[in-house]
C-alpha positions as CSV (number, residue, x, y, z in Angstrom):
1,M,-11.5,-16.2,20.7
2,A,-7.8,-15.6,21.3
3,K,-7.0,-17.1,17.9
4,R,-9.6,-14.9,16.2
5,A,-8.2,-11.8,17.9
6,S,-4.7,-12.6,16.9
7,E,-5.8,-13.1,13.3
8,S,-7.4,-9.7,13.3
9,R,-4.2,-8.0,14.4
10,P,-2.1,-6.8,11.4
11,G,1.3,-8.4,10.9
12,L,4.5,-6.6,10.4
13,A,4.2,-6.8,6.6
14,E,0.7,-5.4,6.7
15,L,1.8,-2.6,9.0
16,A,4.7,-1.8,6.7
17,L,2.3,-1.5,3.7
18,R,-0.3,0.4,5.6
19,Y,2.1,2.9,7.2
20,P,5.2,3.1,5.0
21,A,6.6,6.0,7.0
22,L,6.6,4.1,10.2
23,G,9.8,2.2,9.7
24,P,11.8,5.2,8.5
25,G,10.5,7.2,11.4
26,C,11.7,4.6,13.9
27,A,15.1,4.5,12.1
28,L,15.4,8.3,12.3
29,L,14.6,8.2,16.0
30,L,17.1,5.3,16.6
31,A,19.8,7.1,14.6
32,G,19.3,10.3,16.6
33,V,19.6,8.4,19.9
34,V,22.8,6.6,18.8
35,F,24.5,9.7,17.5
36,A,23.5,11.7,20.6
37,V,25.1,9.1,22.8
38,A,28.2,8.8,20.5
39,N,28.8,12.6,20.3
40,D,27.5,15.3,22.6
41,R,27.7,17.9,19.8
42,F,25.0,16.1,17.7
43,L,22.1,17.5,19.7
44,A,23.5,21.0,19.7
45,V,21.0,23.5,18.2
46,D,23.4,24.8,15.6
47,N,24.2,21.2,14.4
48,L,20.5,20.3,14.1
49,S,20.0,23.4,12.1
50,L,22.8,22.4,9.9
51,V,21.2,19.0,9.3
52,L,18.0,20.7,8.2
53,A,19.8,23.1,5.9
54,Q,21.8,20.3,4.3
55,S,18.6,18.3,3.7
56,L,16.8,21.2,2.1
57,V,17.6,20.9,-1.6
58,V,17.9,17.1,-1.8
59,G,14.6,16.9,0.1
60,T,12.9,19.1,-2.5
61,L,14.4,17.1,-5.3
62,A,13.1,13.9,-3.5
63,L,9.6,15.4,-3.4
64,G,9.4,15.5,-7.2
65,Q,11.1,12.1,-7.4
66,T,8.4,10.7,-5.1
67,L,5.7,11.6,-7.6
68,V,7.6,9.8,-10.4
69,I,8.4,6.7,-8.3
70,L,4.8,6.4,-7.2
71,T,4.0,5.7,-10.9
72,A,6.6,3.0,-10.9
73,G,9.0,5.2,-12.8
74,I,12.3,6.9,-11.9
75,D,13.9,10.2,-12.7
76,L,17.7,10.1,-13.1
77,G,17.9,13.7,-14.5
78,N,16.3,15.7,-11.8
79,A,19.5,17.1,-10.2
80,A,20.9,18.0,-13.7
81,I,17.6,19.8,-14.5
82,M,17.8,21.7,-11.3
83,V,21.5,22.7,-11.9
84,F,20.6,24.0,-15.3
85,G,17.8,26.0,-13.7
86,T,20.3,27.6,-11.3
87,L,22.6,28.6,-14.2
88,L,19.8,30.2,-16.1
89,M,18.6,32.1,-13.1
90,A,22.1,33.3,-12.3
91,K,22.9,34.5,-15.8
92,F,19.6,36.2,-16.2
93,A,19.9,37.9,-12.8
94,A,23.3,39.2,-13.7
95,D,21.5,41.5,-16.2
96,G,19.3,42.8,-13.4
97,A,16.2,40.8,-14.2
98,G,15.6,38.9,-11.0
99,L,11.9,38.1,-11.3
100,L,12.3,37.2,-15.0
101,A,15.3,35.0,-14.1
102,L,13.3,33.1,-11.4
103,V,10.3,32.6,-13.7
104,C,12.4,31.5,-16.7
105,G,14.4,29.1,-14.5
106,V,11.3,27.4,-13.1
107,L,9.8,27.2,-16.6
108,L,13.0,25.7,-18.0
109,C,12.8,22.9,-15.4
110,A,9.1,22.4,-16.1
111,F,9.9,22.2,-19.8
112,F,12.5,19.4,-19.2
113,G,10.0,17.6,-17.0
114,A,7.4,17.9,-19.8
115,V,9.8,16.5,-22.4
116,S,10.5,13.5,-20.2
117,G,6.8,13.0,-19.6
118,G,6.1,13.3,-23.3
119,L,8.6,10.7,-24.3
120,V,7.4,8.3,-21.7
121,T,3.7,8.7,-22.5
122,G,3.9,9.5,-26.2
123,L,6.4,7.0,-27.3
124,G,6.0,4.5,-24.5
125,L,9.7,4.6,-23.7
126,P,10.9,3.2,-20.3
127,P,11.3,6.1,-17.7
128,F,14.8,4.8,-16.8
129,I,16.0,5.2,-20.4
130,V,14.3,8.5,-21.0
131,T,15.6,10.1,-17.8
132,L,19.1,8.6,-18.3
133,G,19.2,10.3,-21.7
134,M,17.9,13.5,-20.1
135,L,20.6,13.3,-17.5
136,T,23.3,13.2,-20.2
137,V,21.7,15.8,-22.4
138,V,20.9,18.3,-19.7
139,T,24.3,17.9,-17.9
140,A,26.2,18.6,-21.1
141,S,23.9,21.4,-22.2
142,G,24.3,23.1,-18.8
143,R,28.0,23.0,-19.0
144,I,28.0,24.4,-22.6
145,Y,25.6,27.1,-21.5
146,A,27.8,28.0,-18.5
147,A,31.0,27.8,-20.6
148,G,32.6,26.0,-17.7
149,Q,32.1,28.9,-15.3
150,S,30.2,29.4,-12.1
151,Y,28.1,32.5,-11.5
152,P,27.6,34.3,-8.3
153,V,24.0,35.2,-7.3
154,T,23.6,38.6,-5.8
155,D,20.0,39.3,-6.7
156,G,17.8,39.8,-3.6
157,L,14.8,37.8,-4.9
158,L,16.9,34.7,-5.9
159,S,18.7,34.7,-2.6
160,A,15.6,35.4,-0.6
161,L,15.1,31.7,0.4
162,G,18.4,31.8,2.2
163,T,17.1,34.5,4.6
164,R,17.6,33.3,8.2
165,F,15.4,33.7,11.2
166,Y,15.4,32.2,14.7
167,L,12.6,30.3,16.4
168,F,12.6,30.8,20.1
169,G,15.7,32.9,19.6
170,Q,17.9,29.8,19.1
171,V,16.8,27.4,16.4
172,E,17.9,28.7,13.0
173,F,15.5,28.4,10.1
174,T,15.5,29.8,6.6
175,V,12.6,30.9,4.4
176,G,13.6,28.0,2.1
177,M,12.8,25.5,4.8
178,V,9.4,27.0,5.4
179,L,8.7,26.9,1.6
180,A,9.8,23.3,1.5
181,L,7.5,22.3,4.3
182,L,4.6,24.1,2.6
183,M,5.4,22.2,-0.6
184,F,5.4,18.9,1.2
185,V,2.0,19.7,2.7
186,A,0.6,20.8,-0.7
187,V,1.8,17.6,-2.5
188,W,0.5,15.5,0.4
189,Y,-2.9,17.1,-0.1
190,L,-2.9,16.5,-3.8
191,L,-2.0,12.9,-3.4
192,T,-4.4,12.0,-0.5
193,R,-7.3,14.4,-0.9
194,T,-7.9,14.7,-4.7
195,A,-9.0,12.5,-7.5
196,W,-5.6,13.2,-9.3
197,G,-3.7,11.7,-6.3
198,R,-5.9,8.6,-6.3
199,H,-5.2,8.2,-10.1
200,V,-1.5,8.5,-9.4
201,Y,-1.6,5.6,-6.9
202,A,-3.8,3.6,-9.2
203,L,-1.5,4.1,-12.1
204,G,1.5,2.9,-10.0
205,N,-0.3,-0.2,-8.8
206,D,-1.6,-1.4,-12.2
207,P,-1.7,0.9,-15.3
208,E,-3.9,-1.5,-17.2
209,A,-6.5,-1.7,-14.4
210,A,-6.4,2.0,-14.0
211,R,-7.1,2.5,-17.7
212,L,-10.0,0.0,-17.5
213,T,-11.6,2.0,-14.7
214,G,-11.6,5.2,-16.9
215,I,-8.5,6.9,-15.7
216,H,-6.6,8.9,-18.4
217,V,-3.3,7.1,-17.8
218,N,-1.1,9.1,-20.2
219,R,-2.6,12.4,-19.1
220,T,-2.0,11.6,-15.5
221,L,1.5,10.3,-16.1
222,F,2.4,13.4,-18.1
223,S,1.1,15.7,-15.4
224,V,3.3,13.9,-12.8
225,Y,6.5,14.6,-14.8
226,L,5.4,18.2,-15.5
227,L,4.7,18.9,-11.8
228,A,8.0,17.2,-10.8
229,G,9.8,19.6,-13.2
230,V,8.2,22.6,-11.5
231,I,9.4,21.2,-8.2
232,Y,12.9,20.9,-9.5
233,G,12.7,24.5,-10.6
234,I,11.8,25.5,-7.0
235,A,14.7,23.4,-5.8
236,A,16.9,25.4,-8.1
237,W,15.7,28.6,-6.4
238,Q,16.4,27.0,-3.0
239,A,19.9,26.0,-4.1
240,V,20.9,29.5,-5.1
241,G,19.3,30.8,-1.9
242,R,21.3,28.4,0.3
243,I,24.6,28.9,-1.5
244,P,24.6,32.1,-3.7
245,N,26.5,30.5,-6.5
246,A,25.5,28.6,-9.6
247,D,28.0,25.9,-10.5
248,P,27.5,23.6,-13.5
249,N,29.4,20.8,-11.5
250,A,27.2,21.0,-8.4
251,Y,24.9,18.3,-7.1
252,Q,26.5,15.5,-9.3
253,L,25.0,12.9,-7.0
254,G,21.8,14.8,-6.3
255,N,19.7,12.3,-8.3
256,L,21.0,9.3,-6.4
257,D,20.6,11.1,-3.1
258,S,17.0,12.0,-3.9
259,I,16.2,8.4,-4.9
260,T,17.9,7.3,-1.6
261,A,15.6,9.6,0.4
262,V,12.5,8.4,-1.4
263,V,13.3,4.7,-1.0
264,I,14.5,4.9,2.6
265,G,11.3,6.9,3.3
266,G,9.2,3.9,2.4
267,T,8.0,4.7,-1.1
268,S,8.1,1.5,-3.2
269,L,10.2,1.4,-6.3
270,F,7.6,-0.8,-7.7
271,G,5.0,2.0,-7.6
272,G,1.7,2.6,-5.9
273,R,2.8,2.8,-2.3
274,G,4.4,5.5,-0.2
275,G,4.0,9.2,0.5
276,V,5.6,12.5,0.8
277,F,6.0,12.6,4.6
278,G,8.0,9.3,4.4
279,T,10.2,11.1,1.8
280,L,10.7,14.0,4.2
281,I,11.7,11.5,6.9
282,G,14.0,9.8,4.5
283,A,15.7,13.0,3.5
284,L,16.2,13.9,7.2
285,L,17.5,10.3,7.9
286,V,20.1,10.6,5.1
287,G,21.2,14.0,6.5
288,V,21.3,12.7,10.1
289,L,23.4,9.7,9.0
290,R,25.9,11.8,7.1
291,N,26.2,14.4,9.9
292,G,26.4,11.9,12.7
293,L,28.9,9.7,10.9
294,T,31.0,12.8,10.2
295,L,30.9,13.8,13.9
296,V,32.2,10.4,15.0
297,G,35.0,10.5,12.5
298,I,33.8,8.1,9.8
299,D,35.2,8.8,6.3
300,S,32.8,10.0,3.6
301,L,33.5,7.0,1.5
302,Y,32.3,4.7,4.3
303,Q,29.3,6.9,4.7
304,D,28.4,6.2,1.1
305,V,28.8,2.5,1.7
306,A,26.5,2.7,4.7
307,T,23.9,4.7,2.8
308,G,24.0,2.2,-0.1
309,I,23.5,-0.7,2.2
310,L,20.5,1.1,3.7
311,V,18.9,1.5,0.3
312,I,19.3,-2.1,-0.6
313,V,17.9,-3.2,2.8
314,A,14.9,-0.8,2.3
315,V,14.1,-2.2,-1.1
316,A,14.5,-5.8,0.1
317,L,12.2,-5.2,3.0
318,D,9.6,-3.5,0.7
319,R,9.8,-6.6,-1.6
320,L,9.4,-9.0,1.3
321,A,6.5,-7.0,2.8
322,R,4.7,-7.1,-0.6
323,R,5.1,-10.9,-0.9
324,R,3.9,-11.6,2.6
325,S,0.9,-9.4,2.2
326,R,-0.4,-11.4,-0.8
């Protein structure tokens, strides 16, 4: 009986696959405890609010990145797409067309997402190559469009997501944070409560098996890149709300930071496993690590080293968990 009971209990590998956000959640809690002990300023309300604010844009980029990685793809051009969106919004808004600027900025990002999706599905090109090319093209195009200049954002609608309010009179939040949370909930619902979400996971696990079960693989894959593009457009709105300035050189490592948040959050680079709340935890974990290491006096270069090691460990553990679960 004891042997049978032990066999029925899931092992660590099975738990990791069943609850991918469990490990990152424990890591976030552990990091919080360590930095709280190491520096008494870490748990200050204003510092925790700063961590949330710094995680906002990368977290939203990571939300779109999660959709792509769930299909066993990757998007290296997401931050460049977002930056181009901020430039378009800022230049249009300078002419007094705030609503038009917002709509056109989001549509531009959606267009780039659709182009990536079209190349991946229509020509069968690898997502890595397509989005690497998109990164180069969009980065250069954005700098040409901006003529090497940055543009201040003074329009009320574009800066609305930076509006601050206080919870319980102390904890500072912004409208952008609330919108980001609502977006995470909405994408979670799509992935876990709709047929489309089941198709996304099936596609990431085995595209051929998904096709044989009647799933329109190319249509689903295209919709993933299109929706990711829309999310990047909203991230652009959040970026100009947080810092009212559109700079063609901003967020140069945003794509890597978003991939880091997704992978640390428990979403498998091999597709078909993970979720948006793990990504949210991953984005917060990256923010907590950078903030905590800064408070204890660790140089930013060493912070990058620590983050890189964490990504490698996360991918290695995912690979090991998959092997042991077979």
